[in-house]
N, C-alpha and C positions, 0 to 999 in steps of 0.2 A: 207721676213719675217724672224724673228729670234726666236720668241716665239714658243716653241714646239707645244702647242695646236693649235695655228694659222696655223702652217705648216701642222699638221695632218688634220685639217678641210679643208684646201685648197687641199691637196692631195686626201682626200675623195670625194670632189666635182668633181675632175677630174675623179677618178675611178668610180664614180656613172654613168658616161657616158658609161661604159663598163661592169660593173657587178652590181648585186643587193646587197644591204646591205653595211655594213662597211667592209673595207679591213684591215686585221690585219697588223700593222706596228711596227717593232722593233724600240725601241728608238735610237739605234745606227744608223740604216738606215735613220731615219728621221733627225738625227743630221748631217749626211753626205750628205743630199739632200738640194739643194737650191730651194726655192719657192719664186716666185715674185707675188705680187698682182698688177694688172694693173687696173688703174682707167680710164674708158672711158669718155673723155670730150665731144666728139661729134662723130656722125657716119652718114655716107651718103651711099646711095646705089641706086640701080635701081631694081624695082620689075618687074618680068616677068608677062606678061599678062595672061599666061597659069596657073600660080600658085598664088593663093591668100592666104595670112596669115589670119587665123581666130582668 
């Protein structure tokens, strides 16, 4: 991603896994950070019999 706001949104999605709310980010830090958006085309896996997704 190259757009500043897209990068901030992506970084906030990652940080949301660790802290509540929005994480303050300096423009210079965002500009010096690379953010990639990965599009999942397909996914496979195996589900454990002990744990069911709800």
